[in-house]
C-alpha positions in Angstrom: 79.4 161.8 91.6 81.6 163.0 94.2 79.5 166.5 94.2 76.8 164.0 95.3 78.5 162.5 98.0 79.8 165.2 99.6 75.9 166.9 100.1 75.1 163.3 101.5 77.6 163.5 103.9 76.7 166.9 104.9 73.2 166.3 105.4 73.8 163.5 107.4 76.2 165.5 109.5 73.4 168.2 109.8 70.7 165.3 110.2 72.9 163.9 113.1 73.6 167.3 115.2 70.0 168.0 114.9 68.6 165.1 116.0 71.5 165.2 119.1 70.1 169.1 120.0 66.5 168.1 119.6 67.1 165.1 121.9 68.4 167.3 124.7 65.0 167.9 126.2 64.1 164.5 126.4 67.4 163.7 128.1 66.0 166.1 130.9 62.5 164.8 131.1 63.7 161.7 131.5 66.5 162.6 133.9 67.2 161.1 136.5 65.7 157.8 136.0 67.7 155.4 138.7 69.8 156.3 141.8 72.1 159.5 142.1 75.1 159.4 143.6 77.1 162.6 145.1 80.6 162.1 146.1 81.5 163.8 148.8 85.2 164.3 149.4 84.9 165.3 153.0 84.5 162.7 156.0 81.1 161.6 157.0 80.0 164.2 159.8 81.8 167.1 158.5 80.9 170.4 158.0 80.8 169.9 154.4 79.1 166.6 153.9 76.4 167.7 156.4 75.6 170.6 153.4 75.4 167.6 150.9 73.5 165.6 153.3 71.2 168.7 154.2 70.2 168.7 150.0 69.0 164.9 149.9 65.3 165.3 150.9 64.1 168.2 149.0 66.2 166.8 145.8 64.7 163.3 146.1 61.3 164.4 146.0 62.0 166.4 143.3 64.1 163.8 141.1 61.4 160.9 142.7 64.7 159.0 143.2 67.0 158.4 145.2 70.4 160.1 146.2 73.4 158.6 147.8 76.4 159.9 149.1 79.6 158.7 148.7 82.4 159.8 151.1 86.0 159.7 149.6 88.1 161.7 151.8 91.4 162.4 151.7 94.4 164.3 149.5 93.0 167.7 150.2 89.4 166.4 148.6 91.5 165.3 145.4 90.8 161.7 145.9 86.8 162.3 145.4 87.4 164.7 143.1 89.8 162.2 140.8 86.8 159.7 141.4 84.4 161.9 140.3 86.2 162.9 137.1 86.5 159.6 136.1 82.8 158.8 136.2 80.4 158.9 132.9 79.3 162.0 132.0 75.5 161.3 132.6 74.4 163.3 135.5 74.0 160.3 137.7 77.4 161.1 139.6 77.7 164.4 140.8 80.9 165.9 143.0 80.3 167.9 146.1 83.6 170.1 145.8 84.6 172.6 147.9 87.2 175.3 148.6 90.1 172.7 149.0 89.4 171.7 145.7 90.0 175.0 143.8 93.5 175.1 145.9 94.6 171.9 144.7 94.3 173.3 141.0 97.0 175.9 142.2 99.4 173.2 143.9 99.6 170.1 141.6 100.6 170.1 137.8 98.0 167.0 137.6 95.1 168.0 135.7 92.5 165.3 136.2 90.2 166.8 138.1 90.2 170.6 137.8 87.9 173.0 138.9 85.8 174.7 135.8 87.7 171.9 133.1 87.7 168.1 134.4 84.6 169.1 136.7 81.8 171.8 135.5 80.1 174.1 137.9 76.6 173.8 138.4 76.0 176.2 141.3 77.6 177.0 144.7 75.7 175.4 147.4 76.8 177.1 150.5 79.7 179.5 152.3 80.5 180.6 155.9 84.0 182.2 157.2 85.9 180.3 159.5 86.1 180.7 163.2 89.8 181.1 164.8 89.7 179.0 168.0 91.6 178.0 170.8 92.5 175.2 173.3 91.6 177.0 176.7 95.1 175.4 178.0 97.0 178.0 175.7 95.6 180.8 178.5 94.3 183.1 176.3 91.0 185.2 176.6 91.4 187.2 173.0 93.4 187.6 169.8 95.5 190.3 171.5 97.0 188.2 174.2 96.9 185.5 171.8 99.0 187.6 169.5 101.3 188.6 172.6 101.8 185.0 173.4 102.6 184.1 170.1 105.0 186.3 169.8 107.1 185.8 173.3 106.9 182.2 173.2 105.7 180.5 169.7 106.7 177.3 170.8 103.2 176.9 172.9 101.5 177.7 169.5 100.5 174.7 167.7 98.2 175.2 164.6 95.9 172.6 163.0 95.5 172.2 159.1 93.7 170.0 156.7 96.9 169.5 154.9 99.1 170.8 152.1 97.3 173.6 150.1 94.3 173.4 152.3 92.0 176.4 152.9 92.9 176.1 156.8 96.4 175.6 156.3 96.3 179.0 154.1 94.7 180.7 156.6 97.1 180.0 159.0 99.8 181.4 156.7 97.7 184.4 156.1 97.3 184.9 160.2 101.0 184.3 160.6 101.8 186.7 157.7 99.5 189.8 158.5 100.2 189.2 162.3 104.2 188.4 162.5 104.0 185.7 164.7 105.5 181.8 164.3 102.8 178.7 164.7 103.8 174.7 164.4 101.5 173.2 161.7 100.1 170.1 162.3 98.9 168.8 159.1 95.5 166.4 159.4 94.3 163.8 156.6 91.0 165.6 156.0 88.2 168.1 157.3 87.6 168.1 160.9 90.0 165.3 161.4 91.7 167.9 164.2 88.6 168.0 166.1 89.5 165.0 168.6 93.1 166.5 169.0 91.7 170.3 169.4 89.6 169.0 172.3 92.0 166.9 173.9 94.4 169.9 173.8 96.7 167.9 171.8 96.8 171.0 169.7 96.2 174.7 170.5 94.8 176.6 167.4 92.5 175.6 164.7 90.2 177.2 162.1 86.8 175.6 161.7 83.4 176.5 160.6 81.0 177.6 163.0 78.7 174.3 163.0 80.8 172.3 164.1 82.3 173.9 167.2 79.6 176.1 168.4 78.6 173.7 171.1 82.1 173.4 172.0 82.5 177.1 171.9 79.3 177.8 174.3 80.3 174.9 176.5 83.5 176.5 177.2 85.9 173.6 175.5 87.3 175.9 173.1 87.3 179.5 172.8 86.8 181.7 169.8 89.1 184.7 168.9 87.7 186.0 165.8 85.5 185.0 162.5 87.6 185.3 159.4 84.9 187.0 157.7 83.7 190.7 156.5 81.1 190.2 159.2 79.8 188.2 162.7 77.8 185.0 162.2 74.6 184.9 163.5 75.0 182.0 165.5 78.3 183.4 166.9 76.9 187.1 167.1 79.3 187.5 170.6 82.8 186.6 168.4 84.2 189.5 166.9 85.3 189.1 163.4 89.4 189.0 163.3 89.4 192.9 161.7 87.0 193.9 165.0 89.7 191.8 167.2 92.7 193.8 165.7 93.5 191.5 162.7 92.9 193.0 159.6 93.2 191.6 156.1 92.6 188.0 157.3 89.4 186.4 155.9 88.7 183.0 154.4 85.4 181.3 153.6 85.0 177.5 153.4 82.4 177.3 150.3 80.8 174.1 148.8 79.2 173.3 145.3 77.8 171.0 143.2 80.3 169.6 139.9 79.5 167.1 137.2 82.1 165.8 135.0 83.0 167.5 132.0 80.7 166.8 128.8 77.6 166.2 130.8 74.6 167.0 128.5 74.2 170.9 128.8 69.8 169.8 129.7 70.9 167.8 132.3 73.2 171.0 134.4 70.3 173.1 133.7 67.7 170.5 135.4 70.1 170.3 138.1 71.0 174.0 138.5 67.1 174.6 138.4 65.4 171.5 140.9 68.8 172.8 143.5 67.8 176.0 143.0 64.3 175.0 144.5 65.8 173.6 147.1 68.0 175.9 148.5 65.0 178.5 148.2 62.4 176.7 150.3 61.9 178.2 153.9 63.0 174.6 155.5 66.5 174.5 153.7 66.8 178.5 154.1 66.1 177.9 158.1 68.4 175.0 158.1 71.4 177.1 156.4 70.6 180.2 159.1 71.2 177.9 162.2 75.1 176.5 160.9 75.5 180.3 160.0 76.2 179.4 155.8 75.1 182.1 153.3 73.1 180.4 150.4 74.8 180.4 146.8 72.5 179.8 144.0 74.9 181.3 141.3 74.5 180.0 137.6 77.1 177.8 136.2 78.6 180.5 134.3 78.9 182.4 137.7 79.9 180.1 139.9 83.1 179.0 137.6 83.8 182.8 137.9 83.3 182.8 141.4 85.6 179.8 141.3 88.4 181.6 139.3 88.5 184.1 141.7 89.3 181.8 144.9 92.1 180.8 142.8 93.7 184.3 142.3 93.2 185.7 145.8 94.9 182.5 147.3 97.5 182.5 144.7 100.0 184.8 146.3 99.8 183.2 149.7 101.1 180.0 148.1 103.6 181.5 146.5 104.8 183.7 149.3 104.6 180.9 151.3 106.7 178.6 149.0 103.6 175.7 149.8 103.8 172.6 147.8 102.2 169.4 147.5 105.0 166.8 147.3 
């Protein structure tokens, strides 16, 4: 009798597992059948926000459903991440995470929204090296002159950041360390929030995505000192890399990608990855990305997960050397 009950229980478990496995393709076939929300941890109009919105036309057409952006800026992108991690794992809430979210994982013991754990990767969307710019009133024409001024009169140099642990703060710390200079950091609450003060000359230095500042550089409202990447950017081809300008070992990219809450069915993740790549491989999307100077990602979920880990490793030393903490 006991043997029979155990056998029946074993068969029931096996049948349940088989039914769940067989249902996954059905989930993918029926997904999505309602509105899909993308939580965006940056403010409207920022470079990161624009990267998410550029996906919507093509993805909406493939889905046959409306896609909405829900902006939740603040706390170095952690507010949006926490909300996304709490969402049902059904594929109807996506998270447009960025490099700042990966950096948060190094700076907080709160594991509510860790990339690669509470939020599972789908694919990287785009990445782009940041550009170091200054306000013209600082009176420098190139990086060499800027470094000379920073060494002779550091009180003049105020540097904007996206707050403690942001990629812009870490790039500023890396700049100071490699160049042997001092700058007074002015933290802001969200990505791109420093723009009004930068254009107004209330803060002197910033590190921003090229699409945000290209028009201001061309109009003379800002002066570009260098690209924090291994090569020049097509939309700012006359701006040298920081290495070309004389400061080596200072590179940082802003990147972003799509994540889903942990436990989202594998078939849904696969469909999201497939459809996102269809959108990003279109001529229209490639042309739009080129106008921003973006590199398109498109890695598999596992490759994207490895990429995130490599970024965490890269910035861990900078954080420790600068003794950066989030209170």
